[in-house]
C-alpha positions as CSV (number, residue, x, y, z in Angstrom):
1,M,-147.7,56.2,274.1
2,N,-145.1,54.5,271.1
3,D,-146.4,51.3,273.3
4,P,-149.2,49.7,270.9
5,D,-151.4,46.5,272.4
6,A,-153.7,44.7,270.2
7,N,-156.7,46.7,271.0
8,S,-155.6,49.7,268.9
9,R,-155.9,50.8,265.8
10,P,-155.4,53.9,263.5
11,P,-159.0,56.3,264.4
12,S,-161.5,56.4,261.6
13,E,-162.4,58.9,258.7
14,I,-165.3,60.3,260.8
15,E,-163.4,60.0,263.9
16,T,-160.8,62.2,262.4
17,A,-163.0,64.8,261.4
18,C,-165.0,65.1,264.9
19,F,-161.3,65.8,266.1
20,E,-161.2,68.2,263.9
21,T,-164.2,69.6,264.6
22,G,-162.8,70.3,267.7
23,I,-160.0,72.0,265.9
24,K,-161.7,74.6,263.8
25,F,-163.8,75.5,267.3
26,G,-160.5,76.6,269.4
27,S,-159.1,78.3,266.4
28,L,-162.0,80.0,265.9
29,Y,-162.8,80.9,269.4
30,H,-159.6,81.7,270.1
31,Q,-158.7,83.1,267.2
32,F,-161.0,85.8,267.1
33,A,-161.7,86.3,271.4
34,G,-160.9,89.8,272.2
35,T,-161.1,91.1,268.1
36,P,-163.1,95.1,269.0
37,V,-166.6,94.3,267.5
38,S,-169.8,96.5,266.7
39,P,-173.1,96.9,265.2
40,A,-171.3,98.0,262.7
41,S,-168.7,95.6,262.2
42,A,-170.3,92.1,263.1
43,G,-171.1,91.7,259.5
44,S,-167.3,91.8,258.1
45,L,-166.5,90.1,261.3
46,E,-168.7,87.0,260.7
47,A,-167.5,86.8,257.1
48,A,-164.2,87.1,257.7
49,M,-164.7,84.1,261.0
50,E,-166.7,82.1,258.5
51,D,-164.6,82.2,255.9
52,A,-161.1,81.1,258.3
53,I,-162.5,78.5,258.8
54,E,-164.1,76.8,256.1
55,N,-160.2,77.2,254.6
56,Q,-159.6,74.3,257.1
57,P,-159.1,70.5,255.3
58,Y,-163.1,68.1,256.3
59,C,-164.6,72.2,256.6
60,Q,-168.0,72.5,254.6
61,E,-169.5,75.6,255.9
62,V,-169.6,77.5,258.6
63,Q,-172.1,80.1,260.0
64,V,-171.3,82.3,262.5
65,R,-173.7,84.4,263.7
66,I,-173.0,87.9,265.4
67,H,-175.7,88.9,267.9
68,R,-176.1,92.6,267.2
69,D,-178.4,92.7,270.3
70,R,-176.3,92.0,273.1
71,L,-173.6,94.3,271.1
72,E,-175.8,97.4,271.6
73,R,-176.3,96.5,275.7
74,A,-173.0,95.9,275.8
75,I,-171.9,99.0,274.2
76,A,-174.7,101.3,275.9
77,A,-173.6,100.5,279.2
78,Q,-169.6,101.7,278.6
79,S,-167.8,104.9,277.4
80,V,-166.7,103.6,273.6
81,A,-168.5,102.5,270.5
82,Y,-167.1,98.6,270.8
83,T,-166.9,95.7,272.8
84,E,-164.3,92.7,272.6
85,L,-166.0,89.4,271.0
86,T,-166.3,86.6,273.8
87,G,-168.5,83.8,273.5
88,E,-171.3,85.5,274.5
89,F,-172.1,88.0,271.7
90,F,-172.2,84.9,268.8
91,D,-173.3,81.2,268.2
92,V,-171.8,79.2,265.4
93,E,-173.0,76.2,262.9
94,M,-170.8,74.2,261.2
95,R,-170.7,71.6,258.5
96,I,-167.8,68.5,258.6
97,N,-167.9,66.4,255.5
98,A,-165.9,62.9,256.2
99,A,-166.1,59.6,254.5
100,D,-169.8,60.6,253.0
101,T,-170.6,61.6,256.9
102,D,-172.4,65.3,257.7
103,I,-170.6,66.2,261.0
104,I,-172.7,68.7,262.0
105,A,-171.6,71.4,265.3
106,I,-172.4,74.1,267.2
107,M,-171.6,76.9,269.5
108,E,-173.8,78.7,271.3
109,M,-173.8,80.2,274.8
110,Q,-175.3,77.4,278.1
111,D,-175.3,79.0,280.9
112,D,-171.9,81.4,280.8
113,Y,-169.8,79.0,278.8
114,P,-169.7,79.2,275.5
115,Q,-170.6,75.2,274.5
116,M,-169.0,74.0,271.8
117,E,-170.9,70.4,270.7
118,I,-171.5,67.8,267.8
119,T,-174.9,67.7,267.4
120,S,-175.3,65.2,264.6
121,I,-173.9,62.8,262.5
122,Q,-175.4,61.8,259.6
123,R,-174.9,59.0,257.4
124,P,-176.1,58.2,254.1
125,V,-178.5,55.6,253.9
126,W,-176.7,53.0,251.9
127,H,-173.7,52.9,254.3
């Protein structure tokens, strides 16, 4: 790993920001997965998740949407008035900015997996 070849270079700011996007999704998901949540507490949990991730470098905006209808269905099938947060209950959109470039990324369920992906990299037209 410490043997750089002639084709190696340090990552660009954009590549670093893309990597940071993945770090943010990983920390968001794994920090909050398993948190007890109900329809009544969903709003405060959304805000806490957004605030926590927006503290990190390059992060411009995070929007977390907890699906209250899905929570209600899950809670109705059990004996307690809450459930544990998993990817099936929330979607995320975030905007990361580096070197005058916006990276838009989302997390949403695809089949039975919370898919996290970069959906666009937007550079200003003057670049």
